[in-house]
N, CA, C and O atoms as a GROMACS GRO file, in nm:
protein
  444
    1MET      N    1   0.647  -1.599  -0.659
    1MET     CA    2   0.707  -1.469  -0.743
    1MET      C    3   0.670  -1.488  -0.869
    1MET      O    4   0.674  -1.596  -0.929
    2GLN      N    5   0.622  -1.351  -0.922
    2GLN     CA    6   0.570  -1.350  -1.080
    2GLN      C    7   0.700  -1.332  -1.178
    2GLN      O    8   0.801  -1.264  -1.158
    3THR      N    9   0.670  -1.407  -1.282
    3THR     CA   10   0.776  -1.427  -1.389
    3THR      C   11   0.740  -1.291  -1.469
    3THR      O   12   0.659  -1.206  -1.433
    4ASN      N   13   0.829  -1.288  -1.599
    4ASN     CA   14   0.815  -1.195  -1.686
    4ASN      C   15   0.670  -1.174  -1.754
    4ASN      O   16   0.615  -1.278  -1.793
    5PHE      N   17   0.619  -1.083  -1.767
    5PHE     CA   18   0.501  -1.010  -1.793
    5PHE      C   19   0.484  -1.051  -1.954
    5PHE      O   20   0.579  -1.017  -2.023
    6GLU      N   21   0.370  -1.124  -2.025
    6GLU     CA   22   0.359  -1.141  -2.156
    6GLU      C   23   0.203  -1.083  -2.175
    6GLU      O   24   0.106  -1.103  -2.103
    7MET      N   25   0.212  -1.005  -2.295
    7MET     CA   26   0.091  -0.949  -2.320
    7MET      C   27  -0.018  -1.063  -2.402
    7MET      O   28   0.006  -1.134  -2.500
    8PRO      N   29  -0.147  -1.048  -2.319
    8PRO     CA   30  -0.230  -1.160  -2.404
    8PRO      C   31  -0.273  -1.115  -2.548
    8PRO      O   32  -0.309  -1.003  -2.584
    9ASP      N   33  -0.262  -1.220  -2.614
    9ASP     CA   34  -0.287  -1.168  -2.766
    9ASP      C   35  -0.399  -1.074  -2.807
    9ASP      O   36  -0.395  -0.999  -2.905
   10ASN      N   37  -0.495  -1.085  -2.724
   10ASN     CA   38  -0.601  -1.005  -2.769
   10ASN      C   39  -0.597  -0.853  -2.735
   10ASN      O   40  -0.696  -0.782  -2.746
   11ILE      N   41  -0.483  -0.810  -2.694
   11ILE     CA   42  -0.470  -0.668  -2.673
   11ILE      C   43  -0.358  -0.645  -2.708
   11ILE      O   44  -0.302  -0.558  -2.642
   12MET      N   45  -0.288  -0.700  -2.808
   12MET     CA   46  -0.162  -0.650  -2.872
   12MET      C   47  -0.189  -0.536  -2.962
   12MET      O   48  -0.297  -0.526  -3.021
   13ASN      N   49  -0.085  -0.440  -2.974
   13ASN     CA   50  -0.069  -0.334  -3.064
   13ASN      C   51  -0.190  -0.238  -3.017
   13ASN      O   52  -0.247  -0.176  -3.107
   14HIS      N   53  -0.231  -0.222  -2.901
   14HIS     CA   54  -0.327  -0.119  -2.867
   14HIS      C   55  -0.275  -0.056  -2.786
   14HIS      O   56  -0.161  -0.086  -2.749
   15GLN      N   57  -0.346   0.055  -2.733
   15GLN     CA   58  -0.324   0.157  -2.631
   15GLN      C   59  -0.392   0.105  -2.498
   15GLN      O   60  -0.512   0.079  -2.504
   16VAL      N   61  -0.323   0.087  -2.375
   16VAL     CA   62  -0.372   0.055  -2.265
   16VAL      C   63  -0.328   0.181  -2.154
   16VAL      O   64  -0.231   0.256  -2.167
   17LEU      N   65  -0.435   0.180  -2.034
   17LEU     CA   66  -0.417   0.247  -1.940
   17LEU      C   67  -0.368   0.160  -1.823
   17LEU      O   68  -0.443   0.069  -1.789
   18ILE      N   69  -0.259   0.176  -1.761
   18ILE     CA   70  -0.190   0.128  -1.655
   18ILE      C   71  -0.213   0.244  -1.553
   18ILE      O   72  -0.202   0.366  -1.565
   19THR      N   73  -0.256   0.142  -1.422
   19THR     CA   74  -0.273   0.238  -1.310
   19THR      C   75  -0.195   0.152  -1.214
   19THR      O   76  -0.200   0.030  -1.205
   20LEU      N   77  -0.103   0.256  -1.128
   20LEU     CA   78  -0.022   0.218  -1.017
   20LEU      C   79  -0.082   0.264  -0.903
   20LEU      O   80  -0.154   0.364  -0.910
   21THR      N   81  -0.063   0.205  -0.791
   21THR     CA   82  -0.090   0.263  -0.686
   21THR      C   83   0.053   0.199  -0.555
   21THR      O   84   0.089   0.087  -0.520
   22VAL      N   85   0.093   0.332  -0.521
   22VAL     CA   86   0.216   0.312  -0.447
   22VAL      C   87   0.213   0.396  -0.318
   22VAL      O   88   0.158   0.506  -0.312
   23PRO      N   89   0.296   0.318  -0.180
   23PRO     CA   90   0.308   0.400  -0.085
   23PRO      C   91   0.367   0.527  -0.114
   23PRO      O   92   0.446   0.542  -0.208
   24PRO      N   93   0.328   0.627  -0.030
   24PRO     CA   94   0.355   0.776  -0.015
   24PRO      C   95   0.516   0.760  -0.014
   24PRO      O   96   0.564   0.847  -0.087
   25SER      N   97   0.607   0.683   0.040
   25SER     CA   98   0.741   0.668   0.062
   25SER      C   99   0.802   0.677  -0.074
   25SER      O  100   0.911   0.729  -0.092
   26VAL      N  101   0.730   0.626  -0.166
   26VAL     CA  102   0.788   0.584  -0.293
   26VAL      C  103   0.756   0.694  -0.411
   26VAL      O  104   0.807   0.688  -0.522
   27GLU      N  105   0.675   0.780  -0.374
   27GLU     CA  106   0.609   0.862  -0.495
   27GLU      C  107   0.728   0.934  -0.553
   27GLU      O  108   0.723   0.924  -0.676
   28GLU      N  109   0.830   1.000  -0.516
   28GLU     CA  110   0.939   1.066  -0.558
   28GLU      C  111   1.018   0.991  -0.641
   28GLU      O  112   1.061   1.036  -0.747
   29SER      N  113   1.045   0.857  -0.593
   29SER     CA  114   1.106   0.769  -0.683
   29SER      C  115   1.054   0.716  -0.811
   29SER      O  116   1.114   0.689  -0.915
   30MET      N  117   0.915   0.709  -0.777
   30MET     CA  118   0.818   0.688  -0.900
   30MET      C  119   0.812   0.790  -1.003
   30MET      O  120   0.818   0.767  -1.123
   31VAL      N  121   0.800   0.894  -0.954
   31VAL     CA  122   0.778   1.018  -1.048
   31VAL      C  123   0.924   1.018  -1.126
   31VAL      O  124   0.935   1.043  -1.247
   32ASP      N  125   1.026   0.989  -1.041
   32ASP     CA  126   1.154   1.002  -1.150
   32ASP      C  127   1.169   0.914  -1.250
   32ASP      O  128   1.208   0.937  -1.364
   33TRP      N  129   1.128   0.783  -1.187
   33TRP     CA  130   1.127   0.653  -1.272
   33TRP      C  131   1.039   0.686  -1.395
   33TRP      O  132   1.090   0.692  -1.507
   34LEU      N  133   0.917   0.705  -1.376
   34LEU     CA  134   0.830   0.723  -1.492
   34LEU      C  135   0.857   0.839  -1.580
   34LEU      O  136   0.831   0.834  -1.700
   35LEU      N  137   0.909   0.942  -1.523
   35LEU     CA  138   0.965   1.038  -1.635
   35LEU      C  139   1.090   0.984  -1.724
   35LEU      O  140   1.108   1.024  -1.839
   36GLN      N  141   1.164   0.903  -1.672
   36GLN     CA  142   1.264   0.831  -1.743
   36GLN      C  143   1.220   0.732  -1.832
   36GLN      O  144   1.281   0.722  -1.938
   37PHE      N  145   1.108   0.640  -1.805
   37PHE     CA  146   1.081   0.555  -1.865
   37PHE      C  147   0.986   0.602  -1.973
   37PHE      O  148   0.977   0.531  -2.073
   38ASN      N  149   0.910   0.722  -1.964
   38ASN     CA  150   0.812   0.769  -2.041
   38ASN      C  151   0.829   0.880  -2.086
   38ASN      O  152   0.732   0.954  -2.075
   39ASP      N  153   0.920   0.922  -2.134
   39ASP     CA  154   0.967   1.071  -2.165
   39ASP      C  155   0.905   1.127  -2.289
   39ASP      O  156   0.907   1.248  -2.312
   40HIS      N  157   0.843   1.028  -2.378
   40HIS     CA  158   0.766   1.133  -2.473
   40HIS      C  159   0.635   1.118  -2.410
   40HIS      O  160   0.554   1.138  -2.501
   41SER      N  161   0.587   1.098  -2.329
   41SER     CA  162   0.455   1.114  -2.287
   41SER      C  163   0.439   1.155  -2.125
   41SER      O  164   0.534   1.164  -2.048
   42GLY      N  165   0.324   1.174  -2.097
   42GLY     CA  166   0.276   1.212  -1.942
   42GLY      C  167   0.228   1.100  -1.862
   42GLY      O  168   0.232   0.982  -1.894
   43PHE      N  169   0.182   1.148  -1.758
   43PHE     CA  170   0.113   1.046  -1.656
   43PHE      C  171   0.037   1.149  -1.578
   43PHE      O  172   0.060   1.267  -1.605
   44THR      N  173  -0.039   1.125  -1.498
   44THR     CA  174  -0.097   1.174  -1.378
   44THR      C  175  -0.069   1.101  -1.255
   44THR      O  176  -0.028   0.985  -1.261
   45SER      N  177  -0.091   1.173  -1.117
   45SER     CA  178  -0.090   1.134  -1.011
   45SER      C  179  -0.165   1.206  -0.920
   45SER      O  180  -0.189   1.325  -0.942
   46HIS      N  181  -0.209   1.145  -0.814
   46HIS     CA  182  -0.300   1.197  -0.709
   46HIS      C  183  -0.302   1.112  -0.600
   46HIS      O  184  -0.282   0.991  -0.607
   47ARG      N  185  -0.332   1.189  -0.474
   47ARG     CA  186  -0.351   1.084  -0.348
   47ARG      C  187  -0.450   1.009  -0.364
   47ARG      O  188  -0.527   1.024  -0.459
   48ALA      N  189  -0.466   0.920  -0.279
   48ALA     CA  190  -0.584   0.796  -0.280
   48ALA      C  191  -0.572   0.712  -0.166
   48ALA      O  192  -0.463   0.686  -0.116
   49ASN      N  193  -0.693   0.664  -0.116
   49ASN     CA  194  -0.696   0.577   0.002
   49ASN      C  195  -0.720   0.455  -0.048
   49ASN      O  196  -0.802   0.429  -0.136
   50GLY      N  197  -0.631   0.358   0.022
   50GLY     CA  198  -0.686   0.217  -0.034
   50GLY      C  199  -0.757   0.164   0.098
   50GLY      O  200  -0.720   0.192   0.212
   51HIS      N  201  -0.859   0.090   0.067
   51HIS     CA  202  -0.939   0.037   0.174
   51HIS      C  203  -0.968  -0.136   0.130
   51HIS      O  204  -0.999  -0.187   0.023
   52SER      N  205  -0.944  -0.192   0.259
   52SER     CA  206  -0.934  -0.337   0.234
   52SER      C  207  -0.973  -0.395   0.367
   52SER      O  208  -0.939  -0.341   0.472
   53SER      N  209  -1.055  -0.520   0.361
   53SER     CA  210  -1.073  -0.607   0.502
   53SER      C  211  -0.956  -0.644   0.530
   53SER      O  212  -0.945  -0.667   0.651
   54ARG      N  213  -0.850  -0.663   0.464
   54ARG     CA  214  -0.723  -0.739   0.496
   54ARG      C  215  -0.649  -0.640   0.571
   54ARG      O  216  -0.626  -0.528   0.525
   55LEU      N  217  -0.609  -0.677   0.687
   55LEU     CA  218  -0.507  -0.596   0.788
   55LEU      C  219  -0.365  -0.600   0.783
   55LEU      O  220  -0.287  -0.525   0.841
   56ASP      N  221  -0.336  -0.708   0.698
   56ASP     CA  222  -0.196  -0.722   0.708
   56ASP      C  223  -0.119  -0.627   0.618
   56ASP      O  224  -0.165  -0.609   0.505
   57GLY      N  225  -0.010  -0.565   0.654
   57GLY     CA  226   0.059  -0.446   0.606
   57GLY      C  227   0.015  -0.318   0.660
   57GLY      O  228   0.088  -0.219   0.650
   58LEU      N  229  -0.094  -0.312   0.714
   58LEU     CA  230  -0.152  -0.177   0.806
   58LEU      C  231  -0.063  -0.138   0.906
   58LEU      O  232  -0.012  -0.236   0.962
   59ASN      N  233  -0.028  -0.040   0.945
   59ASN     CA  234  -0.004   0.016   1.069
   59ASN      C  235  -0.134   0.012   1.168
   59ASN      O  236  -0.246  -0.027   1.136
   60LEU      N  237  -0.098   0.061   1.294
   60LEU     CA  238  -0.188   0.051   1.405
   60LEU      C  239  -0.314   0.204   1.368
   60LEU      O  240  -0.434   0.190   1.394
   61ALA      N  241  -0.270   0.310   1.320
   61ALA     CA  242  -0.312   0.411   1.268
   61ALA      C  243  -0.396   0.411   1.140
   61ALA      O  244  -0.490   0.489   1.122
   62GLU      N  245  -0.360   0.323   1.055
   62GLU     CA  246  -0.405   0.282   0.947
   62GLU      C  247  -0.522   0.203   0.961
   62GLU      O  248  -0.622   0.231   0.895
   63GLN      N  249  -0.520   0.087   1.058
   63GLN     CA  250  -0.631   0.011   1.084
   63GLN      C  251  -0.727   0.079   1.189
   63GLN      O  252  -0.840   0.032   1.207
   64VAL      N  253  -0.689   0.174   1.248
   64VAL     CA  254  -0.814   0.240   1.311
   64VAL      C  255  -0.887   0.334   1.217
   64VAL      O  256  -1.007   0.360   1.227
   65ALA      N  257  -0.805   0.382   1.124
   65ALA     CA  258  -0.890   0.489   1.031
   65ALA      C  259  -0.961   0.416   0.924
   65ALA      O  260  -1.050   0.469   0.858
   66GLY      N  261  -0.914   0.274   0.902
   66GLY     CA  262  -0.963   0.211   0.793
   66GLY      C  263  -0.949   0.237   0.663
   66GLY      O  264  -1.027   0.209   0.572
   67ARG      N  265  -0.823   0.303   0.659
   67ARG     CA  266  -0.769   0.326   0.496
   67ARG      C  267  -0.616   0.324   0.526
   67ARG      O  268  -0.564   0.314   0.637
   68LYS      N  269  -0.548   0.336   0.395
   68LYS     CA  270  -0.418   0.329   0.377
   68LYS      C  271  -0.393   0.446   0.276
   68LYS      O  272  -0.451   0.461   0.169
   69GLU      N  273  -0.296   0.528   0.330
   69GLU     CA  274  -0.260   0.643   0.208
   69GLU      C  275  -0.181   0.582   0.089
   69GLU      O  276  -0.080   0.515   0.108
   70GLN      N  277  -0.220   0.602  -0.004
   70GLN     CA  278  -0.145   0.585  -0.136
   70GLN      C  279  -0.140   0.683  -0.238
   70GLN      O  280  -0.222   0.773  -0.257
   71VAL      N  281  -0.022   0.656  -0.312
   71VAL     CA  282  -0.062   0.756  -0.448
   71VAL      C  283  -0.072   0.670  -0.568
   71VAL      O  284  -0.020   0.559  -0.586
   72ARG      N  285  -0.159   0.750  -0.657
   72ARG     CA  286  -0.211   0.665  -0.762
   72ARG      C  287  -0.151   0.743  -0.877
   72ARG      O  288  -0.166   0.865  -0.885
   73PHE      N  289  -0.064   0.655  -0.988
   73PHE     CA  290  -0.030   0.685  -1.101
   73PHE      C  291  -0.107   0.629  -1.227
   73PHE      O  292  -0.147   0.513  -1.231
   74GLN      N  293  -0.125   0.717  -1.326
   74GLN     CA  294  -0.193   0.676  -1.425
   74GLN      C  295  -0.135   0.708  -1.557
   74GLN      O  296  -0.126   0.829  -1.578
   75MET      N  297  -0.091   0.624  -1.659
   75MET     CA  298  -0.058   0.654  -1.768
   75MET      C  299  -0.097   0.566  -1.866
   75MET      O  300  -0.108   0.446  -1.844
   76HIS      N  301  -0.124   0.634  -2.005
   76HIS     CA  302  -0.144   0.554  -2.109
   76HIS      C  303  -0.012   0.492  -2.210
   76HIS      O  304   0.075   0.570  -2.250
   77ILE      N  305  -0.008   0.363  -2.242
   77ILE     CA  306   0.112   0.329  -2.336
   77ILE      C  307   0.074   0.246  -2.425
   77ILE      O  308  -0.031   0.188  -2.397
   78SER      N  309   0.122   0.220  -2.520
   78SER     CA  310   0.116   0.103  -2.606
   78SER      C  311   0.126  -0.050  -2.547
   78SER      O  312   0.225  -0.084  -2.482
   79SER      N  313   0.042  -0.120  -2.567
   79SER     CA  314   0.061  -0.268  -2.543
   79SER      C  315   0.186  -0.317  -2.554
   79SER      O  316   0.236  -0.380  -2.462
   80ASP      N  317   0.244  -0.294  -2.658
   80ASP     CA  318   0.384  -0.323  -2.688
   80ASP      C  319   0.487  -0.311  -2.605
   80ASP      O  320   0.578  -0.392  -2.589
   81ASP      N  321   0.468  -0.184  -2.538
   81ASP     CA  322   0.556  -0.143  -2.432
   81ASP      C  323   0.523  -0.193  -2.290
   81ASP      O  324   0.601  -0.188  -2.195
   82LEU      N  325   0.409  -0.236  -2.287
   82LEU     CA  326   0.378  -0.282  -2.153
   82LEU      C  327   0.469  -0.390  -2.073
   82LEU      O  328   0.505  -0.367  -1.958
   83PRO      N  329   0.506  -0.514  -2.145
   83PRO     CA  330   0.614  -0.601  -2.087
   83PRO      C  331   0.746  -0.559  -2.016
   83PRO      O  332   0.805  -0.594  -1.914
   84ARG      N  333   0.769  -0.454  -2.132
   84ARG     CA  334   0.919  -0.386  -2.101
   84ARG      C  335   0.885  -0.292  -1.948
   84ARG      O  336   0.961  -0.292  -1.851
   85LEU      N  337   0.756  -0.218  -1.957
   85LEU     CA  338   0.747  -0.140  -1.845
   85LEU      C  339   0.726  -0.220  -1.714
   85LEU      O  340   0.772  -0.180  -1.606
   86LEU      N  341   0.668  -0.317  -1.725
   86LEU     CA  342   0.611  -0.422  -1.595
   86LEU      C  343   0.729  -0.467  -1.551
   86LEU      O  344   0.740  -0.462  -1.428
   87ASN      N  345   0.847  -0.522  -1.627
   87ASN     CA  346   0.953  -0.577  -1.598
   87ASN      C  347   1.062  -0.535  -1.540
   87ASN      O  348   1.142  -0.593  -1.467
   88SER      N  349   1.052  -0.384  -1.596
   88SER     CA  350   1.154  -0.277  -1.555
   88SER      C  351   1.091  -0.241  -1.401
   88SER      O  352   1.170  -0.231  -1.307
   89LEU      N  353   0.953  -0.224  -1.381
   89LEU     CA  354   0.927  -0.190  -1.248
   89LEU      C  355   0.929  -0.318  -1.136
   89LEU      O  356   0.930  -0.301  -1.014
   90ARG      N  357   0.929  -0.411  -1.184
   90ARG     CA  358   0.974  -0.540  -1.107
   90ARG      C  359   1.108  -0.518  -1.065
   90ARG      O  360   1.131  -0.543  -0.946
   91GLU      N  361   1.213  -0.473  -1.143
   91GLU     CA  362   1.319  -0.460  -1.108
   91GLU      C  363   1.380  -0.377  -1.016
   91GLU      O  364   1.466  -0.400  -0.931
   92ALA      N  365   1.302  -0.242  -1.057
   92ALA     CA  366   1.330  -0.130  -0.999
   92ALA      C  367   1.254  -0.126  -0.863
   92ALA      O  368   1.328  -0.076  -0.778
   93PHE      N  369   1.143  -0.157  -0.816
   93PHE     CA  370   1.085  -0.130  -0.710
   93PHE      C  371   1.038  -0.292  -0.634
   93PHE      O  372   0.932  -0.306  -0.573
   94ASN      N  373   1.129  -0.391  -0.653
   94ASN     CA  374   1.075  -0.515  -0.613
   94ASN      C  375   1.063  -0.504  -0.455
   94ASN      O  376   1.150  -0.441  -0.396
   95GLY      N  377   0.957  -0.562  -0.384
   95GLY     CA  378   0.920  -0.538  -0.254
   95GLY      C  379   0.872  -0.407  -0.223
   95GLY      O  380   0.849  -0.398  -0.103
   96ALA      N  381   0.849  -0.298  -0.288
   96ALA     CA  382   0.812  -0.183  -0.244
   96ALA      C  383   0.666  -0.147  -0.248
   96ALA      O  384   0.626  -0.030  -0.252
   97GLY      N  385   0.577  -0.270  -0.248
   97GLY     CA  386   0.436  -0.242  -0.248
   97GLY      C  387   0.365  -0.184  -0.334
   97GLY      O  388   0.268  -0.113  -0.305
   98LEU      N  389   0.409  -0.208  -0.460
   98LEU     CA  390   0.306  -0.145  -0.562
   98LEU      C  391   0.217  -0.260  -0.609
   98LEU      O  392   0.238  -0.382  -0.603
   99HIS      N  393   0.095  -0.182  -0.665
   99HIS     CA  394  -0.015  -0.274  -0.684
   99HIS      C  395  -0.047  -0.204  -0.838
   99HIS      O  396  -0.027  -0.083  -0.853
  100TYR      N  397  -0.096  -0.285  -0.948
  100TYR     CA  398  -0.109  -0.218  -1.052
  100TYR      C  399  -0.243  -0.298  -1.144
  100TYR      O  400  -0.270  -0.417  -1.129
  101TRP      N  401  -0.301  -0.225  -1.221
  101TRP     CA  402  -0.406  -0.301  -1.296
  101TRP      C  403  -0.417  -0.231  -1.456
  101TRP      O  404  -0.382  -0.113  -1.464
  102ILE      N  405  -0.448  -0.276  -1.541
  102ILE     CA  406  -0.443  -0.250  -1.700
  102ILE      C  407  -0.557  -0.277  -1.751
  102ILE      O  408  -0.612  -0.387  -1.764
  103THR      N  409  -0.592  -0.171  -1.780
  103THR     CA  410  -0.727  -0.159  -1.874
  103THR      C  411  -0.722  -0.135  -2.021
  103THR      O  412  -0.634  -0.058  -2.061
  104PRO      N  413  -0.807  -0.191  -2.111
  104PRO     CA  414  -0.788  -0.153  -2.251
  104PRO      C  415  -0.825   0.011  -2.268
  104PRO      O  416  -0.905   0.059  -2.189
  105LEU      N  417  -0.769   0.092  -2.368
  105LEU     CA  418  -0.796   0.223  -2.363
  105LEU      C  419  -0.887   0.235  -2.528
  105LEU      O  420  -0.845   0.222  -2.643
  106ILE      N  421  -0.987   0.256  -2.488
  106ILE     CA  422  -1.071   0.290  -2.615
  106ILE      C  423  -1.036   0.437  -2.721
  106ILE      O  424  -1.023   0.423  -2.843
  107ASP      N  425  -1.026   0.548  -2.666
  107ASP     CA  426  -0.955   0.647  -2.701
  107ASP      C  427  -0.910   0.734  -2.614
  107ASP      O  428  -0.937   0.723  -2.494
  108ALA      N  429  -0.850   0.811  -2.651
  108ALA     CA  430  -0.751   0.923  -2.592
  108ALA      C  431  -0.708   1.034  -2.689
  108ALA      O  432  -0.665   1.010  -2.801
  109GLY      N  433  -0.723   1.166  -2.635
  109GLY     CA  434  -0.670   1.270  -2.718
  109GLY      C  435  -0.671   1.407  -2.626
  109GLY      O  436  -0.692   1.411  -2.505
  110HIS      N  437  -0.647   1.501  -2.700
  110HIS     CA  438  -0.660   1.627  -2.632
  110HIS      C  439  -0.733   1.708  -2.722
  110HIS      O  440  -0.729   1.698  -2.845
  111ILE      N  441  -0.811   1.801  -2.646
  111ILE     CA  442  -0.937   1.871  -2.686
  111ILE      C  443  -0.915   2.028  -2.650
  111ILE      O  444  -1.004   2.110  -2.673
   0.00000   0.00000   0.00000
């Protein structure tokens, strides 16, 4: 089990892009949760297919199709807010099958 998330020193005080993939059954709960967590900004979501050579966690239809339906959420936040977000996600969605990754965000804006 993972412990509390701590931000590496080399990306403190920067914007990051967090990507979450969740099972479709968690989509509406995740939308509600993200709206409450990130009330001053937005996020995007879209359908995605997960592909892996690992078959654990796939039902028979997914094994035959070679993909698992997922919903992908992306949002950029301050790296200072990231530990709170990840720790809160772990509390709210423990065991729900979420996967995430974090990338540094070079620039973002509206045109």
